[in-house]
N, C-alpha and C positions, 0 to 999 in steps of 0.2 A: 504494500500500500504506500502510495506517495504522500508525504506530508503536504498539506494544503495551507496556503496563506490566502484567505478570502478577504478582498478589500472592500466588500460592502454587504453588511447585514443590518437590518433594522430591529435588532433583538428587543430593545427596551420598548419601542412602540408596540410591538406584538404583545409583550408581556403586560404593559400598563394599560394600553387602550383596548386590546382584544381580550384581556383578562385570561391570558394563557400562562400556565405554570410551566415555564420552559425547562425546569429541572426534571420534568416528567418525560417518559418515552413518547415518541410520536403517536403510537397506537392509543395510549390513554388520552392524549389531548384530542385526537380525532374522535374518539368515542364520546368524550364529554361534550363535544360540539356537534354531534350528529343530528340533533334536532334544532340547532340554531339556524336562523334564516336571515340575519341582519347583514351578512356579507357572503359573496360567492365562495370565498376561501374557507368557510367554516367546515370543519371535518376533513379538510384537504391540505392542511399545512405541511410543510416539508422540512422545517427546521425546529430543533430543540437542542438543549445542551448535550444530552446523551447521544443524539444523532450527529452532532458536530464531532464528538469524540469518535464515533463509529466511522465517520467520513474521513478521519485523519486531519481535521482542521485544527492546527496548533495555534494559529493566530488569526484574528479577524479584525477588520476595521468596523466598529459598531457605532451606530448613529444616535444623535439626538435629532428628532424630527417633529417640527411643529411650524405651521404657517400663519402669517397674518399680513397678507399682501393687499395690493390695491384691488385685486379681482375677487376678494373674499365676499361672498354673499351669504346672508343669514339663511340657514337651512330651516325648512318648515318642519323637519323631523330630525333634529340633531341626535347623533348617536355618539357613544364614547369613543368609537373608532375614528371619528372625524379628525382631520388634520388641521382644519382651519379655525382660527380664533379671532375674536372681535378686536383685539389690540395686541401689539407686540409684547406688552406686559403679561398678558394671558398666555401667549406663546412661550414667553420666558418661563412662566410657572410650569407649563407642560414639560419643557426641556429639563427643568430642574428636577421634576419628578422622575424623568427617565434617567437622569444622572444618578439620582439616589438609588434607583434600581440596580445600576451597574455597581455602585459602591456596596450595596448589600450583597450582590453576588460575590464580590471580592471578599467581604467579611465572612461569608459562609463557606468559602473555599471552592466555589463553583467557577470562578474566573480570576484573572489577574489583570489589573489595569496597567498598561505599559506606557511609561511617560518618557523614557530615554532610550538611546541606542544601546547603552549598557544593559538596561533591563531587558530589552529585546534579545540581545545576544545570550544572556543568561537563561531566559525563558526558553529560547529555541533549542538550547543544548539538552534540556530536560523538561519538556512541557507536561507538567503534572496536571494541569488544568487548561482552560481556554484562555489564551492571551488576548486582550482587548486593547486596541488603540482607538481613542474616542475621536469622532468626527461629528460635525454639525451639518446636516443636509438641509440647506436653506438657512440663511443667517437671520431670519426674522426674529428669533428669540433674543438676539443681541439688540437691546433697545437703544443703545448708543455705541458708536464705534469705539469710544474710550473703554468700553467694557471688555474688549478683547483680552486685555491683560488679566482681568478677573477670571474669564473662562479658561485661559491658559493655566492659571494657578490651580484651577479645579481639575486639570488633567486633559483638557481639550487640546488636540494637536493638529486638526485639519478643519477647514471650513469651506463649504460650498455656498456661494452667494445666494442662490435661488433654487427653487424646486419647480413646481408647475405654476405658470402664470407670472404676473408681475409682483415681485417681492419688494421689501423695503429698500433693498440695495441694488438689485439687478433684475433683469427680465429673464424668465426661465422658459421651460418647455412650453410650446404653444404660443409664444409671443415673439416679437421681433425687435424689441427695443434695446436701448443702451443701458449702461450703468447709471444710477442716480448719483448726484453729487455726494451723498452720504456713502454710496458704494465705493467711490474713489477714496474717500476718507477712510473707510473700513479697510481697504486693501493696503493703504499706507500704514495703518496701525498693525495689521497682520504682519507686514514685512518687518516692522520695528520689533515686534514681539518674537518673531521666528516661526509663525504659524504657517502650515502648508495650505496651499490653495488647491481645492478640488474644483475643476471646471465643469464637472458633470451637471447636466440640466441647464446650463447657461444658453441663452439665445446666441445666435451667431454673432450679432453685434456686440453683446455684452462679453462674450468670450474673447473676441478680438481685442476689445478695449482692456479687459483684465490682463491678458497676456502681455500687452504693451506696457501697462502701468506696473505690474507686479513682477519683480525679478527674483523672488524667492523660489523654493521648491514647488513644483506643480505636478499634479496627478489627475487622471480621469478614472475615478474609482469603478464606475460601471457604465460602460459605453460600448456600442457596437458600430458597425460601418454603414454609412448612408448609401454608399455605392451598392451594397447588397440589399438593404432594406431602407427604401427612401422615405424616411421620416425625419422631422427636424430634431427629434430626440437623439439621433445618431450623429457620429462624427463624419465630416467630409474627408476626402483624401487629403486635401490641403491642411485641414486642422490636424490630422494625424501627423503629417510631415512637420508641422510647427511644433507639436508636442514631442516628437522624436528629437528635434533640434534642441529642445529644452531638457532633454534626458528624462522625460516623463515616462511613466508606465500607465498603460490603459488596461482596465479590467474588463474582460468579456462577461456580459450578463446573460443569464439563462432564462430570462423572461421571454416566452414564446412570441409575444407581441413585438419584441425586438429582434427576433430571429427569422420571422416569416413575413415576406412583403405583403401578403394578402390577409394577415391575421386581423380579425375583428373581435374585440373584447366582448365576451358573452355570447358569441356566435360560433367562431371557429373552434373546433375540437382539437385536443392534443395530438390525435393521430396525424394531423396535418404537418407536423414538424418533427424531425428526428434530432437527437442530441448532437449529431454530426454537424448540424447547421452552425453550432457554436464554433466548431473547428474551421468552418469556412471564414468566419470573421477573424479568427486567430491567424489563418493563412494570409488574409488581406493585410492585416497590420504588419505581419512579418515581411511580406513582399514590399510594402511601402518603406519599411525601415531598413530592409536589406539584411536583417538579422532577427534573432528571437529575444533581444534584450528589452523590448518595450511593451510586451504583452503579458498579462497575468490573468487571474480570476477575480472577478467582482460580481459574485453570483446574483445578488439581489433576490435570492429565492424566498425571502420573507417580506418582499416589498409590496404587500397588499394583494397578493395572489397566492394560490396553492396549485395543486396538480391540475386544476381546470385550465391553467395557463402556463404549463411547463411542457418541454418536449416529451414525447410519448414514452421514452425509456426512463424518464426521471420521476421516481416516486418519492424520494427524499434526497436531501443534500448529499447523502452517502453515494449516490449514483454519479457524482462528479468524477469518481474514479474510473468510470467507463470512458472518459476522455483519453485515458492513457493509451488504450489499444488503438483508438481512432488516430491519434497523433502519430503513434508508431507506424501504423499502416500507410500514413502519408509521408513517411520518410524522416520524421523528427527523431533525432538521436536521444538517448537517455538523458544526457546532460542538458539538452534543449527542453525536454519534457519537464525535468526538474526545475529549470529556470521559469517555465510557464506556471508550474504548480506553486512554486514558492520563492525560487531564487531571485527573480527580478524584484519582487516586492521587498524581500529581505535587504537587498542591496539599496533600493530606494530609501527605505526607512532608516537604515543604518546611517545613510548620508544626511537625511532630512531631519531626523530627531536630534535633540540636544544630546551631548555626550553623557 
Protein backbone atom coordinates (compact mmCIF):
# COMPACT_ATOMS: atom_id res chain seq x y z
CA UNK A 1 0.00 0.00 0.00
CA UNK A 2 1.36 3.43 -0.99
CA UNK A 3 1.24 6.12 1.70
CA UNK A 4 -1.01 8.99 0.67
CA UNK A 5 -0.77 12.72 1.29
CA UNK A 6 -4.25 14.08 0.47
CA UNK A 7 -4.21 17.85 0.02
CA UNK A 8 -7.94 18.46 0.43
CA UNK A 9 -10.52 17.10 2.85
CA UNK A 10 -13.39 18.92 4.57
CA UNK A 11 -13.32 16.80 7.72
CA UNK A 12 -14.60 19.33 10.25
CA UNK A 13 -17.44 20.58 8.05
CA UNK A 14 -18.60 16.99 7.66
CA UNK A 15 -18.39 16.36 11.39
CA UNK A 16 -19.81 19.61 12.74
CA UNK A 17 -22.41 20.43 10.08
CA UNK A 18 -23.45 16.93 8.95
CA UNK A 19 -23.35 15.61 12.53
CA UNK A 20 -21.06 12.74 11.51
CA UNK A 21 -18.92 10.94 14.06
CA UNK A 22 -15.82 10.55 11.92
CA UNK A 23 -14.18 8.31 14.50
CA UNK A 24 -16.66 5.60 13.47
CA UNK A 25 -16.27 3.15 10.55
CA UNK A 26 -17.90 4.14 7.27
CA UNK A 27 -20.48 1.35 7.56
CA UNK A 28 -21.81 2.68 10.88
CA UNK A 29 -22.01 6.26 9.62
CA UNK A 30 -23.90 5.13 6.53
CA UNK A 31 -26.24 3.01 8.60
CA UNK A 32 -27.04 5.93 10.91
CA UNK A 33 -27.82 8.15 7.93
CA UNK A 34 -29.81 5.61 5.92
CA UNK A 35 -33.17 7.30 6.58
CA UNK A 36 -31.91 10.91 6.30
CA UNK A 37 -33.04 12.94 3.29
CA UNK A 38 -31.60 16.43 3.83
CA UNK A 39 -28.65 15.87 1.47
CA UNK A 40 -27.91 13.50 -1.45
CA UNK A 41 -24.73 12.21 0.24
CA UNK A 42 -26.56 10.86 3.29
CA UNK A 43 -25.74 7.19 3.73
CA UNK A 44 -23.11 7.42 0.97
CA UNK A 45 -20.14 9.17 2.59
CA UNK A 46 -16.67 7.94 1.64
CA UNK A 47 -14.44 9.37 4.39
CA UNK A 48 -13.96 8.65 8.10
CA UNK A 49 -10.85 8.49 10.27
CA UNK A 50 -10.71 4.66 10.29
CA UNK A 51 -11.15 4.72 6.51
CA UNK A 52 -8.32 7.22 6.13
CA UNK A 53 -6.05 4.84 8.01
CA UNK A 54 -7.23 1.93 5.85
CA UNK A 55 -6.51 4.05 2.76
CA UNK A 56 -2.95 4.75 3.88
CA UNK A 57 -3.55 8.49 4.29
CA UNK A 58 -0.78 9.64 6.61
CA UNK A 59 -1.29 13.39 6.15
CA UNK A 60 -4.11 15.51 4.81
CA UNK A 61 -4.79 19.18 4.37
CA UNK A 62 -8.05 19.71 6.27
CA UNK A 63 -10.23 22.75 5.86
CA UNK A 64 -12.14 25.39 7.72
CA UNK A 65 -15.11 26.08 5.43
CA UNK A 66 -17.77 28.79 5.82
CA UNK A 67 -19.01 31.50 3.43
CA UNK A 68 -20.44 34.99 3.77
CA UNK A 69 -20.08 36.60 0.37
CA UNK A 70 -21.98 39.06 -1.77
CA UNK A 71 -24.01 36.31 -3.42
CA UNK A 72 -25.37 34.87 -0.16
CA UNK A 73 -29.16 34.73 -0.20
CA UNK A 74 -31.28 33.85 2.84
CA UNK A 75 -32.57 30.29 2.59
CA UNK A 76 -36.29 29.64 3.02
CA UNK A 77 -35.38 26.32 4.62
CA UNK A 78 -31.99 26.69 6.37
CA UNK A 79 -30.20 23.49 7.35
CA UNK A 80 -27.19 22.85 9.60
CA UNK A 81 -25.22 21.68 6.55
CA UNK A 82 -25.55 25.07 4.82
CA UNK A 83 -22.24 26.84 4.17
CA UNK A 84 -23.59 30.38 3.89
CA UNK A 85 -23.84 32.81 6.80
CA UNK A 86 -25.41 36.25 7.09
CA UNK A 87 -22.16 38.00 8.05
CA UNK A 88 -18.40 37.38 8.14
CA UNK A 89 -18.63 37.33 11.95
CA UNK A 90 -21.00 34.37 11.80
CA UNK A 91 -18.77 32.64 9.23
CA UNK A 92 -15.89 33.26 11.63
CA UNK A 93 -17.85 31.59 14.42
CA UNK A 94 -18.49 28.55 12.19
CA UNK A 95 -14.79 28.31 11.30
CA UNK A 96 -13.83 28.52 14.97
CA UNK A 97 -16.16 25.62 15.77
CA UNK A 98 -14.49 23.59 13.04
CA UNK A 99 -11.06 24.50 14.41
CA UNK A 100 -12.20 23.38 17.86
CA UNK A 101 -13.17 20.02 16.35
CA UNK A 102 -9.65 19.47 14.98
CA UNK A 103 -8.16 20.48 18.32
CA UNK A 104 -10.40 17.95 20.07
CA UNK A 105 -9.35 15.22 17.62
CA UNK A 106 -5.75 16.00 18.52
CA UNK A 107 -6.47 15.95 22.26
CA UNK A 108 -8.19 12.57 21.91
CA UNK A 109 -5.31 11.07 19.92
CA UNK A 110 -7.20 10.73 16.63
CA UNK A 111 -5.11 13.31 14.74
CA UNK A 112 -2.06 15.52 14.97
CA UNK A 113 -2.12 19.14 13.82
CA UNK A 114 1.10 19.85 11.90
CA UNK A 115 2.40 23.42 12.05
CA UNK A 116 6.06 23.19 10.98
CA UNK A 117 8.27 21.38 8.51
CA UNK A 118 9.99 19.66 11.42
CA UNK A 119 6.69 18.34 12.75
CA UNK A 120 5.81 17.09 9.26
CA UNK A 121 9.11 15.22 8.91
CA UNK A 122 8.76 13.65 12.36
CA UNK A 123 5.16 12.62 11.75
CA UNK A 124 5.88 11.13 8.32
CA UNK A 125 8.61 8.88 9.72
CA UNK A 126 6.12 7.22 12.08
CA UNK A 127 2.51 8.27 11.44
CA UNK A 128 0.70 6.81 14.43
CA UNK A 129 -2.38 8.90 13.63
CA UNK A 130 -3.63 11.22 10.86
CA UNK A 131 -1.49 14.31 10.36
CA UNK A 132 -3.51 17.45 9.61
CA UNK A 133 -2.33 20.70 8.02
CA UNK A 134 -5.00 23.36 8.44
CA UNK A 135 -6.29 25.39 5.50
CA UNK A 136 -9.17 27.82 5.08
CA UNK A 137 -11.28 27.23 1.97
CA UNK A 138 -12.62 30.68 1.24
CA UNK A 139 -11.37 33.55 3.41
CA UNK A 140 -14.76 34.98 4.45
CA UNK A 141 -14.28 33.89 8.12
CA UNK A 142 -11.35 36.33 8.32
CA UNK A 143 -13.32 39.45 9.19
CA UNK A 144 -10.33 41.78 8.70
CA UNK A 145 -7.03 41.20 6.85
CA UNK A 146 -5.16 42.03 10.05
CA UNK A 147 -6.59 38.82 11.58
CA UNK A 148 -4.29 36.65 9.43
CA UNK A 149 -1.69 36.68 12.19
CA UNK A 150 -4.28 35.45 14.72
CA UNK A 151 -5.30 32.55 12.48
CA UNK A 152 -1.64 31.70 11.91
CA UNK A 153 -1.11 31.57 15.65
CA UNK A 154 -4.06 29.15 15.87
CA UNK A 155 -2.29 26.78 13.45
CA UNK A 156 -3.71 27.81 10.05
CA UNK A 157 -1.10 27.43 7.31
CA UNK A 158 -2.93 27.98 3.99
CA UNK A 159 -5.77 30.18 2.75
CA UNK A 160 -7.91 30.07 -0.38
CA UNK A 161 -9.43 33.49 -1.01
CA UNK A 162 -12.85 32.37 -2.26
CA UNK A 163 -15.12 29.36 -2.68
CA UNK A 164 -18.24 29.50 -4.87
CA UNK A 165 -19.57 32.96 -5.82
CA UNK A 166 -18.24 36.37 -4.84
CA UNK A 167 -16.57 36.40 -1.45
CA UNK A 168 -15.34 39.20 0.77
CA UNK A 169 -11.89 39.12 -0.82
CA UNK A 170 -12.13 37.56 -4.28
CA UNK A 171 -14.44 36.07 -6.89
CA UNK A 172 -14.77 32.31 -6.88
CA UNK A 173 -16.22 29.51 -8.98
CA UNK A 174 -19.13 30.63 -11.16
CA UNK A 175 -18.05 34.28 -11.29
CA UNK A 176 -15.60 36.23 -13.39
CA UNK A 177 -14.54 39.18 -11.32
CA UNK A 178 -11.34 40.50 -9.74
CA UNK A 179 -9.96 40.68 -6.23
CA UNK A 180 -11.47 43.29 -3.93
CA UNK A 181 -9.26 45.99 -2.44
CA UNK A 182 -9.44 44.07 0.84
CA UNK A 183 -8.37 40.95 -1.04
CA UNK A 184 -5.19 42.68 -2.13
CA UNK A 185 -4.62 43.75 1.47
CA UNK A 186 -5.24 40.18 2.64
CA UNK A 187 -2.64 38.79 0.23
CA UNK A 188 -0.04 41.25 1.47
CA UNK A 189 -0.76 40.26 5.06
CA UNK A 190 -0.58 36.56 4.15
CA UNK A 191 2.82 37.10 2.59
CA UNK A 192 4.07 39.04 5.61
CA UNK A 193 2.99 36.25 7.97
CA UNK A 194 4.24 33.37 5.77
CA UNK A 195 0.85 31.90 4.85
CA UNK A 196 0.48 29.63 1.80
CA UNK A 197 -1.92 30.71 -0.97
CA UNK A 198 -4.33 28.11 -2.36
CA UNK A 199 -5.62 29.33 -5.74
CA UNK A 200 -8.38 26.70 -5.89
CA UNK A 201 -11.86 28.07 -6.71
CA UNK A 202 -10.57 31.49 -7.79
CA UNK A 203 -12.09 33.02 -10.92
CA UNK A 204 -9.66 33.42 -13.80
CA UNK A 205 -9.28 37.16 -13.20
CA UNK A 206 -8.87 36.81 -9.43
CA UNK A 207 -6.32 34.01 -9.88
CA UNK A 208 -4.24 36.01 -12.33
CA UNK A 209 -4.23 39.01 -10.00
CA UNK A 210 -3.40 36.92 -6.95
CA UNK A 211 -0.44 35.26 -8.65
CA UNK A 212 0.88 38.66 -9.76
CA UNK A 213 0.58 40.21 -6.28
CA UNK A 214 1.56 37.27 -4.05
CA UNK A 215 5.14 35.97 -4.27
CA UNK A 216 4.96 33.40 -1.45
CA UNK A 217 4.32 29.65 -1.79
CA UNK A 218 1.35 28.70 -3.96
CA UNK A 219 -0.62 25.47 -4.40
CA UNK A 220 -3.81 24.32 -6.11
CA UNK A 221 -5.16 21.84 -3.59
CA UNK A 222 -7.97 20.25 -5.63
CA UNK A 223 -8.14 21.12 -9.30
CA UNK A 224 -8.47 19.27 -12.59
CA UNK A 225 -7.89 20.26 -16.21
CA UNK A 226 -10.24 22.50 -18.21
CA UNK A 227 -8.99 21.06 -21.49
CA UNK A 228 -10.48 17.68 -20.50
CA UNK A 229 -13.57 18.92 -18.63
CA UNK A 230 -14.49 22.45 -19.78
CA UNK A 231 -15.80 24.13 -16.65
CA UNK A 232 -14.56 27.33 -15.01
CA UNK A 233 -13.87 25.27 -11.87
CA UNK A 234 -10.92 23.70 -13.72
CA UNK A 235 -7.45 24.97 -14.58
CA UNK A 236 -6.58 26.07 -18.10
CA UNK A 237 -3.37 24.84 -19.68
CA UNK A 238 -1.90 28.32 -19.30
CA UNK A 239 -2.79 28.45 -15.59
CA UNK A 240 -1.12 25.06 -15.13
CA UNK A 241 2.03 26.35 -16.83
CA UNK A 242 2.08 29.42 -14.59
CA UNK A 243 1.68 27.24 -11.49
CA UNK A 244 4.49 24.95 -12.66
CA UNK A 245 6.71 28.01 -13.10
CA UNK A 246 5.89 28.92 -9.47
CA UNK A 247 6.91 25.39 -8.37
CA UNK A 248 3.35 24.73 -7.21
CA UNK A 249 1.71 21.33 -6.82
CA UNK A 250 -1.80 20.62 -8.13
CA UNK A 251 -4.04 18.08 -6.41
CA UNK A 252 -6.23 15.93 -8.65
CA UNK A 253 -9.82 15.80 -7.36
CA UNK A 254 -12.03 12.70 -7.46
CA UNK A 255 -15.37 14.53 -7.75
CA UNK A 256 -17.06 12.93 -10.77
CA UNK A 257 -18.43 16.35 -11.77
CA UNK A 258 -14.81 17.40 -12.30
CA UNK A 259 -13.84 14.20 -14.15
CA UNK A 260 -16.63 13.82 -16.71
CA UNK A 261 -17.43 16.61 -19.22
CA UNK A 262 -21.11 15.68 -19.42
CA UNK A 263 -21.76 15.17 -15.71
CA UNK A 264 -24.96 16.73 -14.36
CA UNK A 265 -25.29 16.84 -10.59
CA UNK A 266 -28.22 14.78 -9.41
CA UNK A 267 -28.77 13.29 -12.87
CA UNK A 268 -25.66 11.47 -14.13
CA UNK A 269 -24.93 8.15 -12.42
CA UNK A 270 -21.50 6.97 -11.20
CA UNK A 271 -21.37 4.27 -13.89
CA UNK A 272 -20.68 7.08 -16.38
CA UNK A 273 -17.12 7.68 -15.17
CA UNK A 274 -14.21 5.39 -14.29
CA UNK A 275 -11.53 6.17 -11.74
CA UNK A 276 -9.04 6.09 -14.63
CA UNK A 277 -10.42 9.51 -15.61
CA UNK A 278 -8.43 10.95 -12.71
CA UNK A 279 -5.27 9.59 -14.32
CA UNK A 280 -6.20 11.38 -17.55
CA UNK A 281 -5.94 14.65 -15.61
CA UNK A 282 -2.69 13.54 -13.97
CA UNK A 283 -1.33 12.77 -17.44
CA UNK A 284 -2.32 16.21 -18.70
CA UNK A 285 -0.54 18.06 -15.90
CA UNK A 286 2.57 15.91 -16.33
CA UNK A 287 2.61 16.54 -20.08
CA UNK A 288 2.37 20.30 -19.59
CA UNK A 289 5.00 20.29 -16.83
CA UNK A 290 7.34 17.90 -18.63
CA UNK A 291 7.73 15.85 -15.44
CA UNK A 292 5.79 14.39 -12.48
CA UNK A 293 6.88 16.99 -9.90
CA UNK A 294 3.74 19.14 -9.92
CA UNK A 295 0.82 16.75 -9.46
CA UNK A 296 -0.52 15.10 -6.32
CA UNK A 297 -3.81 14.03 -4.78
CA UNK A 298 -6.40 16.48 -3.45
CA UNK A 299 -9.31 14.08 -3.40
CA UNK A 300 -12.10 16.36 -2.03
CA UNK A 301 -14.01 13.12 -1.41
CA UNK A 302 -15.99 14.63 1.46
CA UNK A 303 -16.69 17.89 -0.33
CA UNK A 304 -20.48 17.79 -0.14
CA UNK A 305 -20.99 14.54 -2.03
CA UNK A 306 -20.68 10.79 -1.58
CA UNK A 307 -20.78 7.73 -3.80
CA UNK A 308 -23.60 9.29 -5.82
CA UNK A 309 -20.90 11.55 -7.32
CA UNK A 310 -17.72 9.45 -7.39
CA UNK A 311 -16.23 7.21 -10.10
CA UNK A 312 -17.91 3.82 -10.27
CA UNK A 313 -14.97 1.90 -8.73
CA UNK A 314 -14.69 4.26 -5.76
CA UNK A 315 -16.74 3.21 -2.73
CA UNK A 316 -14.52 4.81 -0.07
CA UNK A 317 -11.35 6.86 0.06
CA UNK A 318 -9.41 3.58 0.42
CA UNK A 319 -10.06 2.99 -3.28
CA UNK A 320 -7.54 5.70 -4.12
CA UNK A 321 -5.06 2.81 -4.00
CA UNK A 322 -6.60 1.60 -7.29
CA UNK A 323 -4.80 4.47 -9.00
CA UNK A 324 -1.47 2.65 -8.51
CA UNK A 325 -2.13 -0.07 -11.10
CA UNK A 326 -3.60 2.43 -13.57
CA UNK A 327 -0.59 4.70 -13.30
CA UNK A 328 1.74 1.73 -13.64
CA UNK A 329 -0.12 0.52 -16.74
CA UNK A 330 0.44 3.94 -18.33
CA UNK A 331 4.17 3.75 -17.84
CA UNK A 332 4.72 5.60 -14.58
CA UNK A 333 7.70 4.24 -12.64
CA UNK A 334 7.45 3.41 -8.94
CA UNK A 335 9.35 6.54 -7.97
CA UNK A 336 6.93 8.65 -10.01
CA UNK A 337 3.87 6.99 -8.47
CA UNK A 338 5.30 7.65 -5.02
CA UNK A 339 5.82 11.29 -5.98
CA UNK A 340 2.18 11.59 -7.05
CA UNK A 341 0.85 9.79 -3.98
CA UNK A 342 2.88 11.74 -1.43
CA UNK A 343 6.36 12.84 -2.47
CA UNK A 344 5.44 16.05 -4.26
CA UNK A 345 3.27 17.32 -1.42
CA UNK A 346 5.93 16.40 1.13
CA UNK A 347 8.53 18.39 -0.79
CA UNK A 348 6.19 21.35 -1.19
CA UNK A 349 5.21 21.58 2.48
CA UNK A 350 8.73 20.94 3.75
CA UNK A 351 9.72 24.05 1.80
CA UNK A 352 6.59 26.12 2.50
CA UNK A 353 6.04 25.50 6.22
CA UNK A 354 8.16 27.27 8.85
CA UNK A 355 11.11 25.23 10.07
